[in-house]
C-alpha positions as a Python dict, from the first residue, in 0.01 Angstrom:
ca = {
    (1, 'X'): (0, 0, 0),
    (2, 'X'): (-326, 144, 138),
    (3, 'X'): (-363, 241, 498),
    (4, 'X'): (-691, 173, 675),
    (5, 'X'): (-915, 479, 694),
    (6, 'X'): (-1148, 537, 986),
    (7, 'X'): (-1517, 519, 887),
    (8, 'X'): (-1650, 879, 857),
    (9, 'X'): (-2010, 760, 896),
    (10, 'X'): (-1961, 653, 1249),
    (11, 'X'): (-2291, 640, 1437),
    (12, 'X'): (-2386, 955, 1629),
    (13, 'X'): (-2430, 913, 1999),
    (14, 'X'): (-2780, 922, 2154),
    (15, 'X'): (-2702, 1253, 2326),
    (16, 'X'): (-2602, 1404, 1994),
    (17, 'X'): (-2922, 1286, 1830),
    (18, 'X'): (-3131, 1442, 2107),
    (19, 'X'): (-2947, 1772, 2069),
    (20, 'X'): (-2997, 1786, 1692),
    (21, 'X'): (-3361, 1693, 1727),
    (22, 'X'): (-3417, 1979, 1969),
    (23, 'X'): (-3252, 2225, 1734),
    (24, 'X'): (-3470, 2108, 1443),
    (25, 'X'): (-3785, 2145, 1650),
    (26, 'X'): (-3696, 2498, 1752),
    (27, 'X'): (-3612, 2590, 1391),
    (28, 'X'): (-3947, 2464, 1262),
    (29, 'X'): (-4130, 2647, 1536),
    (30, 'X'): (-3948, 2965, 1448),
    (31, 'X'): (-4035, 2918, 1080),
    (32, 'X'): (-4398, 2869, 1171),
    (33, 'X'): (-4411, 3190, 1368),
    (34, 'X'): (-4220, 3399, 1119),
    (35, 'X'): (-4358, 3241, 802),
    (36, 'X'): (-4711, 3107, 789),
    (37, 'X'): (-4824, 3291, 1099),
    (38, 'X'): (-4702, 3623, 954),
    (39, 'X'): (-4877, 3553, 622),
    (40, 'X'): (-5207, 3486, 796),
    (41, 'X'): (-5182, 3805, 1001),
    (42, 'X'): (-5091, 4013, 699),
    (43, 'X'): (-5368, 3868, 484),
    (44, 'X'): (-5651, 3947, 725),
    (45, 'X'): (-5662, 4330, 676),
    (46, 'X'): (-5640, 4298, 298),
    (47, 'X'): (-5984, 4137, 269),
    (48, 'X'): (-6214, 4406, 124),
    (49, 'X'): (-6507, 4501, 340),
    (50, 'X'): (-6853, 4452, 186),
    (51, 'X'): (-7043, 4620, 467),
    (52, 'X'): (-7006, 4977, 330),
    (53, 'X'): (-7332, 5166, 372),
    (54, 'X'): (-7483, 5295, 44),
    (55, 'X'): (-7796, 5513, 71),
    (56, 'X'): (-8103, 5353, -81),
    (57, 'X'): (-8469, 5441, -100),
    (58, 'X'): (-8577, 5797, -21),
    (59, 'X'): (-8245, 5860, 158),
    (60, 'X'): (-8071, 5851, -180),
    (61, 'X'): (-8227, 6190, -264),
    (62, 'X'): (-8088, 6361, 47),
    (63, 'X'): (-7915, 6576, 138),
    (64, 'X'): (-7990, 6803, -156),
    (65, 'X'): (-7695, 7015, -270),
    (66, 'X'): (-7717, 7382, -370),
    (67, 'X'): (-7361, 7510, -393),
    (68, 'X'): (-7207, 7854, -428),
    (69, 'X'): (-7313, 8124, -678),
    (70, 'X'): (-7132, 8116, -1012),
    (71, 'X'): (-7111, 8342, -1318),
    (72, 'X'): (-7160, 8263, -1687),
    (73, 'X'): (-7078, 8539, -1937),
    (74, 'X'): (-7139, 8815, -1685),
    (75, 'X'): (-7460, 8672, -1535),
    (76, 'X'): (-7445, 8538, -1179),
    (77, 'X'): (-7659, 8238, -1086),
    (78, 'X'): (-7740, 8155, -724),
    (79, 'X'): (-7868, 7800, -662),
    (80, 'X'): (-8185, 7801, -451),
    (81, 'X'): (-8448, 7557, -328),
    (82, 'X'): (-8734, 7710, -528),
    (83, 'X'): (-9043, 7495, -469),
    (84, 'X'): (-9270, 7667, -723),
    (85, 'X'): (-9012, 7678, -1004),
    (86, 'X'): (-9185, 7703, -1343),
    (87, 'X'): (-9015, 7845, -1654),
    (88, 'X'): (-9014, 7825, -2032),
    (89, 'X'): (-8696, 7828, -2237),
    (90, 'X'): (-8488, 7609, -2465),
    (91, 'X'): (-8329, 7265, -2429),
    (92, 'X'): (-7979, 7152, -2511),
    (93, 'X'): (-7814, 6809, -2518),
    (94, 'X'): (-7578, 6722, -2233),
    (95, 'X'): (-7252, 6535, -2280),
    (96, 'X'): (-7288, 6180, -2410),
    (97, 'X'): (-7171, 6029, -2078),
    (98, 'X'): (-7479, 6157, -1894),
    (99, 'X'): (-7681, 5852, -1786),
    (100, 'X'): (-8048, 5774, -1736),
    (101, 'X'): (-8342, 6012, -1768),
    (102, 'X'): (-8148, 6302, -1619),
    (103, 'X'): (-8079, 6670, -1675),
    (104, 'X'): (-7857, 6961, -1578),
    (105, 'X'): (-7986, 7291, -1438),
    (106, 'X'): (-7810, 7604, -1312),
    (107, 'X'): (-8001, 7676, -990),
    (108, 'X'): (-8232, 7390, -883),
    (109, 'X'): (-8118, 7163, -596),
    (110, 'X'): (-7925, 6846, -681),
    (111, 'X'): (-8104, 6614, -701),
    (112, 'X'): (-8455, 6739, -774),
    (113, 'X'): (-8734, 6634, -1008),
    (114, 'X'): (-8897, 6827, -1291),
    (115, 'X'): (-9161, 6771, -1555),
    (116, 'X'): (-9028, 6876, -1895),
    (117, 'X'): (-9281, 6956, -2169),
    (118, 'X'): (-9192, 6993, -2535),
    (119, 'X'): (-9378, 7298, -2663),
    (120, 'X'): (-9357, 7147, -3012),
    (121, 'X'): (-9531, 6814, -2944),
    (122, 'X'): (-9699, 6861, -2604),
    (123, 'X'): (-9523, 6551, -2471),
    (124, 'X'): (-9421, 6566, -2102),
    (125, 'X'): (-9164, 6347, -1924),
    (126, 'X'): (-9039, 6321, -1565),
    (127, 'X'): (-8666, 6394, -1533),
    (128, 'X'): (-8416, 6385, -1244),
    (129, 'X'): (-8191, 6694, -1219),
    (130, 'X'): (-7844, 6567, -1124),
    (131, 'X'): (-7588, 6814, -1263),
    (132, 'X'): (-7507, 7185, -1289),
    (133, 'X'): (-7549, 7336, -1634),
    (134, 'X'): (-7599, 7420, -1913),
    (135, 'X'): (-7298, 7653, -1908),
    (136, 'X'): (-7461, 7897, -2147),
    (137, 'X'): (-7718, 8168, -2083),
    (138, 'X'): (-7919, 8082, -2393),
    (139, 'X'): (-8040, 7739, -2275),
    (140, 'X'): (-8264, 7654, -1980),
    (141, 'X'): (-8205, 7279, -1934),
    (142, 'X'): (-7949, 7022, -2046),
    (143, 'X'): (-8099, 6679, -2125),
    (144, 'X'): (-7922, 6343, -2126),
    (145, 'X'): (-7947, 6145, -2449),
    (146, 'X'): (-8206, 5912, -2298),
    (147, 'X'): (-8417, 6200, -2165),
    (148, 'X'): (-8405, 6382, -2499),
    (149, 'X'): (-8508, 6063, -2679),
    (150, 'X'): (-8806, 6004, -2449),
    (151, 'X'): (-8916, 6366, -2487),
    (152, 'X'): (-8852, 6367, -2861),
    (153, 'X'): (-8646, 6684, -2825),
    (154, 'X'): (-8327, 6807, -2985),
    (155, 'X'): (-8100, 7108, -2965),
    (156, 'X'): (-8292, 7434, -2908),
    (157, 'X'): (-8631, 7264, -2863),
    (158, 'X'): (-8867, 7501, -2678),
    (159, 'X'): (-8963, 7349, -2343),
    (160, 'X'): (-9141, 7413, -2017),
    (161, 'X'): (-8965, 7306, -1694),
    (162, 'X'): (-9177, 7270, -1380),
    (163, 'X'): (-9049, 7138, -1047),
    (164, 'X'): (-9259, 6855, -901),
    (165, 'X'): (-9257, 6614, -607),
    (166, 'X'): (-9320, 6268, -760),
    (167, 'X'): (-9404, 5955, -558),
    (168, 'X'): (-9119, 5739, -429),
    (169, 'X'): (-9176, 5455, -678),
    (170, 'X'): (-9115, 5694, -969),
    (171, 'X'): (-8811, 5845, -797),
    (172, 'X'): (-8668, 5494, -756),
    (173, 'X'): (-8709, 5423, -1127),
    (174, 'X'): (-8519, 5738, -1224),
    (175, 'X'): (-8247, 5669, -968),
    (176, 'X'): (-8201, 5328, -1133),
    (177, 'X'): (-8157, 5498, -1475),
    (178, 'X'): (-8498, 5378, -1592),
    (179, 'X'): (-8781, 5589, -1733),
    (180, 'X'): (-9137, 5631, -1606),
    (181, 'X'): (-9455, 5661, -1808),
    (182, 'X'): (-9522, 5978, -2004),
    (183, 'X'): (-9738, 6244, -1840),
    (184, 'X'): (-10067, 6357, -1989),
    (185, 'X'): (-10011, 6548, -2310),
    (186, 'X'): (-10050, 6924, -2292),
    (187, 'X'): (-10352, 7061, -2483),
    (188, 'X'): (-10276, 7265, -2792),
    (189, 'X'): (-10443, 7574, -2647),
    (190, 'X'): (-10208, 7578, -2350),
    (191, 'X'): (-9910, 7513, -2577),
    (192, 'X'): (-10000, 7823, -2777),
    (193, 'X'): (-10014, 8030, -2458),
    (194, 'X'): (-9678, 7895, -2338),
    (195, 'X'): (-9516, 7966, -2675),
    (196, 'X'): (-9621, 8329, -2647),
    (197, 'X'): (-9432, 8346, -2317),
    (198, 'X'): (-9110, 8226, -2481),
    (199, 'X'): (-8837, 8490, -2505),
    (200, 'X'): (-8620, 8499, -2820),
    (201, 'X'): (-8329, 8374, -2609),
    (202, 'X'): (-8288, 8251, -2251),
    (203, 'X'): (-8591, 8174, -2035),
    (204, 'X'): (-8896, 8333, -1872),
    (205, 'X'): (-9066, 8249, -1541),
    (206, 'X'): (-9429, 8133, -1525),
    (207, 'X'): (-9450, 8100, -1147),
    (208, 'X'): (-9688, 8396, -1116),
    (209, 'X'): (-9869, 8391, -1448),
    (210, 'X'): (-9964, 8024, -1498),
    (211, 'X'): (-10336, 7999, -1432),
    (212, 'X'): (-10324, 7620, -1427),
    (213, 'X'): (-10083, 7577, -1138),
    (214, 'X'): (-10183, 7523, -778),
    (215, 'X'): (-9959, 7813, -673),
    (216, 'X'): (-10194, 8064, -832),
    (217, 'X'): (-10479, 7950, -609),
    (218, 'X'): (-10278, 8024, -296),
    (219, 'X'): (-10126, 8336, -444),
    (220, 'X'): (-10469, 8478, -525),
    (221, 'X'): (-10539, 8640, -185),
    (222, 'X'): (-10214, 8836, -197),
    (223, 'X'): (-10273, 8957, -549),
    (224, 'X'): (-10629, 9070, -474),
    (225, 'X'): (-10524, 9244, -154),
    (226, 'X'): (-10240, 9436, -315),
    (227, 'X'): (-10452, 9623, -572),
    (228, 'X'): (-10709, 9700, -304),
    (229, 'X'): (-10454, 9851, -72),
    (230, 'X'): (-10301, 10050, -355),
    (231, 'X'): (-10639, 10183, -466),
    (232, 'X'): (-10745, 10294, -117),
    (233, 'X'): (-10505, 10592, -110),
    (234, 'X'): (-10635, 10717, -449),
    (235, 'X'): (-11004, 10745, -348),
    (236, 'X'): (-10893, 10907, -22),
    (237, 'X'): (-10832, 11252, -182),
    (238, 'X'): (-11172, 11247, -357),
    (239, 'X'): (-11379, 11233, -35),
    (240, 'X'): (-11156, 11503, 114),
    (241, 'X'): (-11339, 11795, -53),
    (242, 'X'): (-11678, 11649, 42),
    (243, 'X'): (-11845, 11730, 376),
    (244, 'X'): (-11723, 11584, 701),
    (245, 'X'): (-11918, 11254, 680),
    (246, 'X'): (-11717, 11152, 372),
    (247, 'X'): (-11377, 11116, 539),
    (248, 'X'): (-11532, 10897, 808),
    (249, 'X'): (-11564, 10582, 589),
    (250, 'X'): (-11208, 10623, 466),
    (251, 'X'): (-11047, 10551, 806),
    (252, 'X'): (-11279, 10255, 860),
    (253, 'X'): (-11179, 10094, 530),
    (254, 'X'): (-10812, 10176, 575),
    (255, 'X'): (-10751, 9952, 882),
    (256, 'X'): (-10889, 9649, 695),
    (257, 'X'): (-10599, 9614, 449),
    (258, 'X'): (-10347, 9748, 702),
    (259, 'X'): (-10198, 9401, 785),
    (260, 'X'): (-10134, 9338, 414),
    (261, 'X'): (-9767, 9353, 310),
    (262, 'X'): (-9823, 9607, 30),
    (263, 'X'): (-9868, 9931, 228),
    (264, 'X'): (-9589, 9842, 468),
    (265, 'X'): (-9300, 9998, 271),
    (266, 'X'): (-9448, 10348, 307),
    (267, 'X'): (-9361, 10388, 680),
    (268, 'X'): (-8999, 10305, 600),
    (269, 'X'): (-8854, 10470, 908),
    (270, 'X'): (-9110, 10337, 1159),
    (271, 'X'): (-9005, 9971, 1185),
    (272, 'X'): (-8701, 9754, 1232),
    (273, 'X'): (-8840, 9419, 1113),
    (274, 'X'): (-8918, 9293, 762),
    (275, 'X'): (-9026, 8970, 595),
    (276, 'X'): (-8778, 8839, 338),
    (277, 'X'): (-8945, 8624, 70),
    (278, 'X'): (-8619, 8522, -96),
    (279, 'X'): (-8295, 8625, -267),
    (280, 'X'): (-8257, 8602, -646),
    (281, 'X'): (-7966, 8616, -885),
    (282, 'X'): (-8142, 8837, -1143),
    (283, 'X'): (-8337, 9158, -1100),
    (284, 'X'): (-8608, 9037, -1338),
    (285, 'X'): (-8686, 8729, -1127),
    (286, 'X'): (-8685, 8933, -807),
    (287, 'X'): (-8913, 9198, -958),
    (288, 'X'): (-9173, 8935, -1044),
    (289, 'X'): (-9187, 8831, -680),
    (290, 'X'): (-9211, 9197, -574),
    (291, 'X'): (-9508, 9241, -804),
    (292, 'X'): (-9669, 8923, -671),
    (293, 'X'): (-9650, 9002, -298),
    (294, 'X'): (-9636, 9381, -297),
    (295, 'X'): (-9287, 9402, -149),
    (296, 'X'): (-8975, 9597, -234),
    (297, 'X'): (-8632, 9518, -380),
    (298, 'X'): (-8313, 9529, -173),
    (299, 'X'): (-7998, 9484, -391),
    (300, 'X'): (-7708, 9336, -193),
    (301, 'X'): (-7392, 9249, -382),
    (302, 'X'): (-7485, 9014, -665),
    (303, 'X'): (-7822, 8926, -510),
    (304, 'X'): (-8162, 9093, -514),
    (305, 'X'): (-8353, 9039, -191),
    (306, 'X'): (-8732, 9068, -192),
    (307, 'X'): (-8877, 9200, 134),
    (308, 'X'): (-9209, 9314, 277),
    (309, 'X'): (-9225, 9576, 551),
    (310, 'X'): (-9088, 9727, 761),
    (311, 'X'): (-9293, 9648, 1073),
    (312, 'X'): (-9283, 9805, 1417),
    (313, 'X'): (-9324, 9480, 1613),
    (314, 'X'): (-9300, 9105, 1571),
    (315, 'X'): (-9676, 9058, 1578),
    (316, 'X'): (-9721, 9260, 1257),
    (317, 'X'): (-9422, 9088, 1099),
    (318, 'X'): (-9558, 8742, 1186),
    (319, 'X'): (-9894, 8823, 1025),
    (320, 'X'): (-9718, 8935, 707),
    (321, 'X'): (-9494, 8626, 716),
    (322, 'X'): (-9799, 8399, 717),
    (323, 'X'): (-9940, 8574, 409),
    (324, 'X'): (-9611, 8557, 218),
    (325, 'X'): (-9577, 8185, 292),
    (326, 'X'): (-9938, 8129, 189),
    (327, 'X'): (-9847, 8290, -142),
    (328, 'X'): (-9608, 8002, -209),
    (329, 'X'): (-9282, 8139, -67),
    (330, 'X'): (-9243, 7885, 213),
    (331, 'X'): (-8881, 7975, 287),
    (332, 'X'): (-8974, 8332, 383),
    (333, 'X'): (-8847, 8455, 720),
    (334, 'X'): (-8845, 8759, 948),
    (335, 'X'): (-8524, 8966, 938),
    (336, 'X'): (-8392, 9258, 1140),
    (337, 'X'): (-8316, 9553, 909),
    (338, 'X'): (-8153, 9784, 1161),
}
């Protein structure tokens, strides 16, 4: 015998339906705030920004980097912004991952631009210096594979490296890892002269001796003044034994070269100012500048400073500064040596 069972699916009252509907609405709203809304908020910051500023045009070559001095096998190299850099030496091949028509150098600013001439073929190419190196004292410049191929150079090829300031369109080509047209080939006569300047190992500077560079034209006045000022003291004793009229011309000729930097070192104790032409990592490089401007050498730590003077007042120092800068040393400055 079965007893009647009450229907479990009895209709829900209207009030109950309204209550359940309100709960469902609130639940969906809460899901919307905690689910999709949270996803949208979290996804916004993850979108990568494409507005990052990357230097282009001439700005891509600045600022130039020098860096701290470093030592290779007992020789200290001090990076410097040498505008009239011109040396002969030997090439090496950089690592295979070096890109474009580029090179490594131990002291030139990064980046800078140089013309590299093969002393074997006379071919000259424009190269962008982008790295420090070569990390050996026996090589002057490290070439990328592409630069070596354009130059037709290999390991230990004798080369000339001269810093230049090419036009912006050529700079842009090198920055884009493309090459520019070859320079005019070097005449055989000049190649023979440059080969005679080559040392058996390492490099040698041509900044003072190259008759074909524009620096020599500006450096001429200093070089002609220096021998004159050095010769004036030698004739001075010869008129001394002669009668009184002879010494009279000597004082008149002496004041003429007086502003020149060469005679300045003699009154060492009479002045507190000097003109510093530059600081160099090797004595040989510094001595060449001393010979060019008639200055003196001031060793300080691992550097060799080249100075002209001393001078008793700023007027004399300023006149000497103008002459040193005209000789091609545009970074020269007046220093207090007290």
